[in-house]
C-alpha positions in Angstrom: 137.1 36.2 11.1 135.8 39.4 10.1 134.2 41.8 12.4 130.7 40.4 13.2 129.1 44.1 13.3 130.6 45.4 10.0 132.1 42.4 8.2 134.8 44.9 7.1 138.0 42.9 8.2 140.2 40.6 6.2 139.1 37.0 5.9 141.7 34.7 6.5 142.1 30.8 5.8 144.1 28.1 7.4 144.2 24.8 5.7 146.0 21.5 6.7 147.8 21.6 3.2 149.2 25.1 3.7 149.6 25.2 7.4 149.8 29.0 7.5 147.1 31.6 7.7 146.5 33.4 4.2 143.9 36.4 3.5 141.4 35.5 0.9 139.5 37.9 -1.2 135.7 38.0 -1.3 133.9 36.4 -3.9 130.4 36.9 -3.3 128.5 39.0 -0.9 127.3 42.5 -0.1 130.0 44.9 -0.2 130.4 46.9 3.1 127.7 44.8 4.7 126.8 45.2 8.3 124.2 44.1 10.7 120.7 44.2 9.3 121.8 43.1 5.8 120.4 39.6 6.3 117.0 41.1 7.3 117.1 43.4 4.2 118.0 40.6 2.1 115.1 38.5 3.4 112.7 41.3 3.1 113.8 42.1 -0.5 113.2 38.4 -1.3 109.8 38.3 0.1 108.9 41.5 -1.9 110.2 40.1 -5.0 108.9 36.7 -4.6 112.5 34.8 -4.8 113.5 32.5 -2.0 115.4 33.8 0.7 118.2 32.1 2.7 116.7 32.0 6.1 114.5 28.9 5.7 113.4 26.9 8.7 115.2 23.8 7.2 118.5 25.7 7.4 117.9 26.8 10.8 117.1 23.3 11.9 120.5 21.9 10.0 122.5 24.5 11.7 121.0 23.9 15.1 121.7 20.2 14.6 125.2 20.8 13.6 125.9 23.0 16.6 124.3 20.4 19.1 126.5 17.5 17.2 129.7 19.7 17.7 129.0 19.9 21.4 128.0 16.2 21.9 130.9 15.0 20.0 133.5 17.0 22.1 131.7 16.0 25.4 131.6 12.3 24.3 134.8 12.3 22.2 132.9 10.6 19.3 131.7 11.3 16.0 128.3 12.1 15.4 126.1 11.7 12.4 123.8 14.4 10.8 120.2 13.4 10.1 119.3 16.5 8.6 120.2 17.9 5.1 119.2 21.3 3.5 119.9 22.6 0.0 122.5 25.3 -0.1 120.9 28.8 -0.4 121.7 30.8 -3.6 124.9 32.8 -3.3 124.6 36.5 -3.2 126.5 38.1 -6.2 129.6 40.0 -5.3 128.7 43.6 -5.0 125.0 43.1 -4.5 122.7 45.3 -2.5 119.3 44.0 -1.0 117.6 46.8 -2.9 119.0 45.8 -6.3 119.0 41.8 -5.9 
């Protein structure tokens, strides 16, 4: 995983098909992003009247997923999710909150 403070380290992917770690190139997102870009993106979305990614529905869905992972591990069972959410729009590669 990239450094959570700068998001500048390489991102690697491991799949059951490959069975090895391999570096993947970014296909979207803010170049050289760091902490605060999410907030800047939300502020810009509000300012330009575009939907932002940090909706209450997305937050609830993520919370349900995290809770289900913990319960599934504890109970050694499969959990079914009850919430759904529309996937937020992708950030174009190289975008900046001030220009998107």
